[in-house]
N, C-alpha and C positions, 0 to 999 in steps of 0.2 A: 846240826848244820842249819843255819838260818836261811830263810827264803831271801832271794834278792829283792831289794827295794826298788820296784819299778819306777816309782815317782822320782827317787833321787837319781836314778840312772838316766831318766829321759829329760828331766828338767834342765840339767846343766847343759845338755846338747842343744836344747832349744834356745836357752839363754845365750850359749856361745854363738850359735848361728845368727841369732838376732843381733847380738853385739857386732858380729862381723859384718852383717848387712848394713847396720847403722854406720859403722865406721867407713864402709865404702861409699855410702850414699850421703852422708852428712859432712859438709865441708867444715873444716877447722878454720881458725883465723889465719893460720899459716897457708892453708890451701888458697884462700881468698887473696892473700898477699902474693902468692905465686902467679895467680891470674893477673894481678895488677902489674907485676914486674914484666910479664910477657907483653902486656898491652902498651906499657910505656916504651919498651924496645921496639915493638911492632910500629908504633907511630913514628919513631925515629928512622927506622929502616925504610919505610914507605916514603917519608919526606926526602931522604937521601937519593932514593931511586928515581923519584920524579924530578928532583933538582938535576940529576945527571942527564935526564932526557931534555930538560930545558937548556942546560949548558951546550949539549951536543948539537942542538938545533937552532941555537940563537946567534944572531949576527951582532948582538950587543957586546960591548967590551965588559960590561957588568950585567950578566944575565940575572933575571929575576930569581929570588930565593924565597924560601919560606920565612915569614916573620912570626916568631912565637909570642903568644900572649897568655901568660899565666894568670889565672883567676881563682878566686875563692868564693864560696857560696855561704851566705850568712847562716843557713840552716845546717851547714856542715859539708865538708869535702870541697872539691874544686876540680880543676883541670888545666889543660894547656890546649889552646887553639892555635894551629899553625896555618897560616894563609899565605899563599903565593898569588900575586896579582899582576896583570898586565905583562905577562911574559910573551915571548915570540912563539913558543910552542903551546904553553899552557896559559889560556886567558885568565883562568881563576881556579884555584884548587884549595880546598879546606880539608885538613887532616886533624881531627879533634880527638883528644883523650879527655875523659872525665871519669871521676869517681865521687859520686854525690851520696849524701844521706837524706832521707826523706822521712819526715815524721808524720805527715798527713798525706796518705796516698791518694792521687787524683782518680777521678772516675774512669779514666781510660785504663787505668791498671786494675781496679777492683771489679769493673764491669765483667771482665773476662775471668777474674780470679776472686770470687766473693770470699774465699777462705783466707785471703791476706788482709781483709779489712781490719782496721785497728792495730795492725802491726807496724813497726818501724822497718825501714828497708834501706838497703844500699844497692846502688846500681852503678856499674862501671863498664866502660866499653871504648872502642876506637870506631869512629865513623868518618867516612870521607866521601867527597864528591869532587870529580876532576872534570873541568870543562875545558877541553883543548881549543885552540883557536882555529886550527885547520878542520874544516867540515868533514874531511876524510878520516879524521880520528874520532872514535865514538866518545861520548860522555860515559864515564864509569862511576859506579857507586859500590861501596863496600861497607860492611858494619859487622862487628863481633862484640858481644856483650854478655854480661852475667848480672843476674838480679837475684838478690837474697832478701827475703822478708823474715824478720825475727821477732820473737815474743818471749818474754821471760818465762823459763821453765818448760819451753816447748822446742822441739826440733825446728831448725829453720826450714822454710819453704824456698826452694831455689830452682832456677832454670837458666839455661843458656839460649841465646838466639843469635841470628846473624845471617850472613850470606853476601853475595855480590852479584851485580847485574850490569848489563851493557846496553847503552842506548845509542845506536848508530844513526847517522844521517844519510851517508852514502856507503851502505854496507858492502863488504866483500865476503862472499860465501865461505872462503877459506878462513877468514878471521872468526866467523860465527862457529864454524866446526872446531877450531882450535879452542876457542873460549869454552865450549861445552865439553870438549875432551879433557880439559883441565878440571872442570867441575866433576866429571865422571871419575877421573883418576884419583882425585883426592878423597872421594866418597868411598871408593872400592874397598879399602881396608876395613870399613866400618859395616859392611853389609851390602848385599845385592840390591836391596830396596831403597837404599839411602838416596842415591842419585835421582831415580825416577820420582820418589816421594817429594824431595826438596825441589826438584825442577818444576814439578807440577805446581807446588805451593808457590813458587816464585811467579810462574805464569799467571796464577789466580790472583796473587797479591798485587802485582804491578799492572793491574788492569784498570784503565780509565773507564769506569762504568758509564759516565755521562757522554763519552765519545764512542764507546763500544770498540775500543782499540787497546793494544798492548803499548806500555811505555817504551819497551825495547825488545831485545831478543831474550831476555831473561838470564838465567844462570842458576843460582841457588837462593833459597830463602827458607829459614826455619826459625821456630820460636817454641818456647815451652818445652825444650828438650831437657829431659832429666830421667831419673830412674823409672818414674811412674810412666812416662809417655813412650819411652823406647827401650827400657831395661838397661840403660847405660849408667854405670856408676859415675861419680863426679870426675874421676881421672879420665875415663873414656870421653866424657862430654868435654873436658878441658882439651884433650888431645884433638878432638874434632875442631874445637875453636882455633887451635894452632894451625891445623891443616887448612882451614878456610882463610885464616889471616894471611898465611904465607902463600896460599894459592892465588890470591888477588894479584900479586906481583907477577906470578908465573903466567897468568892470563893476559894482563894488560901490557906488560913491557914488549913482547914481541909485536903486538899491534902498533905500539908507538914507533918502534923501529921501522916497521914497514911502511907506515902511512904518513909520518909527520912531515915529510918533505915532498909529498904529492902536490902538484900545482892545483889550484882551485880558482873558480871564477867569483866575481861579485854576486852573481845569481845564486851560486851554491852557498855563499856565505849568508845571503838573505834567507834562503831556505833553512840553513842551520838555526838561525835566530827564530824563525817561525816555529820550527819543531821544538826548540827550547821552551816555547810557551807551554807545550804540553807537559814538559817536565815540572814547570812552576805550578801548573794546575794540579798535577798529581800530589806534589809535596804539600800544598796548602789545603787540599780537600781530603786526601785519604791517608797519608802517611802516619803510622802509629807513633813513630819517634817524635815527629813534629808535635802531634797532639799531646803526647806525654810531657814533652819539654814545656809547652805553653801552659798546660794545666798544673804542673808541678812548680810553677814560678821559676822556670829554668832561665838560663842566661840567653837572652833574645839573640844577641849577635852570634853566638855559637849555634843556636838552633836554626837560624835562617842563613847561615853561611853557605848552605848548600845551593842557595839560589844563584843562577847565572848572572853575570855582570850586565848582559844585554839579552833581551828576548823581545819578540814581537808577535802580534796577533793580526790576522787578515780575515776579513769578513768573506766566508764561504770560498775560501781558497780551494781550487780543484786542480791538481797537477795534470798535465797532459798525459793521456793513456800511452803506455809504452815507454815513458820517460823514467830516468832513475828515480825521480821524486815519486812517481806513481808506483814503482816497484817496491819502494820502501814499505808502503801500507798494504799493497796488494799481495806481497809475498813474505816479506821479512818480519813485519809486525803481527805475526800469527803464530800461536803455539805450535811447534812441530818438533819431530824428532831429528835433531840436527845431526846426530851421529850415524844416521842411515842414508843421508843424502849423497 
């Protein structure tokens, strides 16, 4: 009777488990194309939903609609930028899809990820900013994206990122609670720590350090999410992307429905434009997506489409204590646990 070959019994198990792990964590071409298909569909659904809000609240016989602009990138890839302008409900909205190929990664990418230097990469995502006309409806932003850096003979390095956040001018507490309840509920199936982790990340990310104030009431922000950072395989990360992308509409549409017909004064409109100035400051000074786009020779029109059509700055503006304008910065634009209020 021969002795069992321990080496031959254990190695196949190790190899199998490693192969299974790699299969779960290394995306195939088909996996990447599934993400692309979801993103293309997400862009279309968001545009349709926002156009419905515009139709419902417009007095115009021909309500404003999204105008698609398909573009190609010389280095590879392209996208579709959809812009709605001069609406009665939505003053400006941009909903962008892009899937680009990058042969020389910019410093904004390699500084945080030295291991991807020298690799070719592809990045895809949907990003949007909606600037309503009525100051009672908040500005909203959302983004979901996938980044994959590849090198011949090596496994790809990949991660997901995204989130959504809300920037009110005349906030209503119930809207803030609703927004964060949507965030909490979509995160819940992925673990108890996901909402608090990504909420805190959002609060920290959307902070105007030179003003020492928040851009808005936050929501969710995440980046570099993959197997290494959270123990999620590719499919779990993709499912979370879908939950966030779909969650944006669940969060913003009820707020539109409640606030788009609320009367407002010229003074409130002026305050909205003043606060939009903060939005511009953040996007041009701190936003990673803007920096990545500018440093990777991105399409300038698509990168800067997030800018509001009108904004203003006032020297040392100080709202009257006790006013709604004062309450915005005194109470709402501070990180807090919205679900316990």
